[in-house]
C-alpha positions in Angstrom: 0.0 0.0 0.0 1.3 3.4 -0.9 1.9 5.6 2.1 -0.6 8.4 2.7 0.6 11.7 1.2 -0.6 15.3 1.7 -1.7 16.9 -1.5 -2.5 20.5 -2.1 -5.1 20.5 -4.9 -6.8 23.2 -6.9 -10.4 22.3 -7.5 -12.1 25.0 -9.5 -9.9 27.6 -7.9 -10.4 26.7 -4.3 -7.3 25.3 -2.4 -8.0 22.4 -0.2 -5.6 20.1 1.7 -6.4 16.7 2.8 -4.6 13.5 3.6 -5.1 11.0 0.8 -4.1 7.5 0.0 -3.2 7.7 -3.7 -3.3 4.0 -4.3 -6.7 3.3 -2.8 -8.2 6.6 -4.0 -9.7 7.1 -0.5 -9.5 10.0 1.9 -8.9 10.6 5.6 -12.2 12.5 5.6 -13.9 9.2 6.3 -14.9 5.9 4.8 -17.6 7.5 2.6 -15.2 10.2 1.3 -14.0 9.6 -2.2 -10.8 11.1 -3.7 -11.3 12.5 -7.2 -8.9 13.6 -9.8 -9.0 17.3 -10.7 -8.7 18.6 -14.3 -5.0 19.1 -13.6 -4.6 15.4 -12.7 -4.2 15.9 -9.0 -5.9 13.9 -6.3 -8.5 15.9 -4.4 -10.0 14.9 -1.1 -12.8 16.9 0.6 -11.8 18.7 3.8 -14.5 17.8 6.4 -16.3 20.6 8.3 -15.5 20.7 11.9 -19.1 21.3 12.9 -18.3 22.0 16.5 -15.8 24.7 15.7 -18.2 26.2 13.2 -21.1 26.2 15.7 -18.9 27.7 18.5 -17.8 30.5 16.1 -21.4 31.4 15.0 -22.6 31.3 18.6 -19.8 33.5 19.8 -20.4 36.1 17.1 -24.2 36.2 17.2 -26.0 39.3 18.6 -29.5 39.6 20.0 -30.9 41.2 16.8 -30.0 41.1 13.1 -27.1 43.2 11.9 -27.9 42.4 8.2 -24.7 40.3 8.1 -26.2 36.7 8.0 -24.2 35.5 5.0 -20.9 37.0 6.3 -21.3 35.5 9.8 -22.4 32.1 8.5 -19.5 32.0 5.9 -17.1 33.0 8.7 -18.4 30.1 10.9 -18.0 27.6 8.0 -14.4 28.9 7.5 -13.7 28.6 11.3 -14.8 25.0 10.8 -12.1 24.5 8.2 -13.9 24.9 4.9 -13.3 27.7 2.4 -16.3 29.2 0.6 -16.2 31.3 -2.5 -18.0 34.6 -2.1 -20.6 35.0 -4.8 -20.7 38.1 -7.0 -23.2 40.7 -6.1 -26.6 40.1 -7.9 -28.8 42.7 -6.2 -29.0 45.9 -8.2 -27.3 48.8 -6.4 -25.5 46.5 -3.9 -21.8 45.8 -3.8 -22.1 42.9 -1.3 -22.8 39.2 -1.9 -26.3 38.0 -1.1 -27.1 35.1 1.2 -29.5 33.9 -1.5 -26.6 33.2 -3.8 -24.5 30.9 -1.6 -25.9 27.6 -2.7 -23.4 27.0 -5.5 -20.5 28.0 -3.2 -21.6 25.5 -0.6 -21.9 22.7 -3.1 -18.5 23.5 -4.5 -17.1 23.3 -0.9 -18.6 19.8 -0.6 -21.9 20.5 1.1 -24.9 18.6 -0.3 -28.6 19.5 -0.4 -30.4 17.3 2.2 -33.9 19.0 2.3 -35.7 22.0 0.8 -39.0 23.9 1.0 -40.8 21.2 -1.0 -39.7 18.3 1.1 -39.5 19.8 4.6 -41.9 21.9 6.7 -40.0 23.7 9.5 -43.2 24.1 11.5 -43.7 20.3 11.6 -42.7 18.5 14.8 -39.0 17.9 15.6 -39.5 14.2 15.0 -40.1 14.8 11.3 -38.7 11.8 9.5 -37.7 13.7 6.3 -35.1 15.9 7.9 -33.5 16.1 11.3 -31.2 19.1 11.8 -27.5 18.4 12.6 -24.9 20.6 14.0 -23.2 22.4 11.0 -26.2 22.3 8.7 -26.6 25.5 6.6 -29.8 26.9 5.1 -30.0 29.3 2.2 -33.4 31.1 2.1 -34.6 33.0 -0.9 -36.0 36.5 -0.6 -39.8 37.2 -0.4 -41.7 40.2 -1.8 -41.5 43.1 0.6 -38.4 41.7 2.4 -34.7 42.1 1.9 -33.7 41.2 -1.6 -30.6 39.4 -0.3 -32.5 36.5 1.3 -31.0 34.8 4.4 -28.4 32.3 5.4 -28.1 30.5 8.8 -26.5 27.5 10.5 -27.8 25.0 13.0 -25.5 25.1 16.0 -26.7 21.8 17.5 -29.6 23.4 19.5 -30.9 26.3 17.5 -30.7 28.2 14.2 -28.2 31.1 14.3 -26.9 33.6 11.8 -25.7 37.0 12.7 -28.1 36.8 15.6 -29.7 34.1 17.8 -32.9 33.2 16.1 -36.2 32.2 17.8 -36.7 29.3 15.3 -36.0 28.2 11.8 -37.3 31.3 10.1 -35.3 34.5 11.0 -38.3 36.8 11.3 -42.1 37.2 11.0 -41.9 38.1 7.2 -40.1 34.8 6.5 -42.6 32.9 8.7 -45.6 34.4 7.0 -44.3 34.2 3.4 -42.4 30.9 3.6 -40.0 31.6 0.7 -38.1 28.7 -0.9 -35.0 27.4 0.9 -32.4 24.6 0.6 -30.7 23.0 3.6 -27.1 21.9 3.0 -24.9 19.4 4.9 -21.3 18.4 4.7 -21.6 14.6 4.6 -18.1 14.3 6.0 -18.5 16.8 8.8 -17.0 16.0 12.2 -19.0 16.6 15.3 
């Protein structure tokens, strides 16, 4: 068996390091992690999210009320958990900042996978819902609704509650979201460490 080697791979412009066994095409990220070859012929292994570090970071930086920095605070928590996220280009006219609503592709590029969405999961259902059970490190991207912020919302489950730039009362960050129930996607890193 070839000894494990550390590779620095470029996957679509995002640097990721992970311990890989080149002969077995497996990763230290776990038994379900699969090493893949990049376009440059380098072996790439996903870096698992340290969900506890991410949750601790988002909790430590949350305030009592929204500061309109949900995407930034959630991205910073993911990065504190060891994953690098690309910042999407601004899409809201007149805004120079990235929108929470546009982070889905960045999450998927970083190895997160969609596990539920507004068509398959009702956040007002009992916690024992068999379709989706929140896990520490899960991230939600919520689309905007008419009359609300055009940037949408992004949040993380810290193991007990949903948090963004503030400590939320529930899944939805405010009454406008609860009333309008805009589309959302819940993402999870399948290799995350808790």
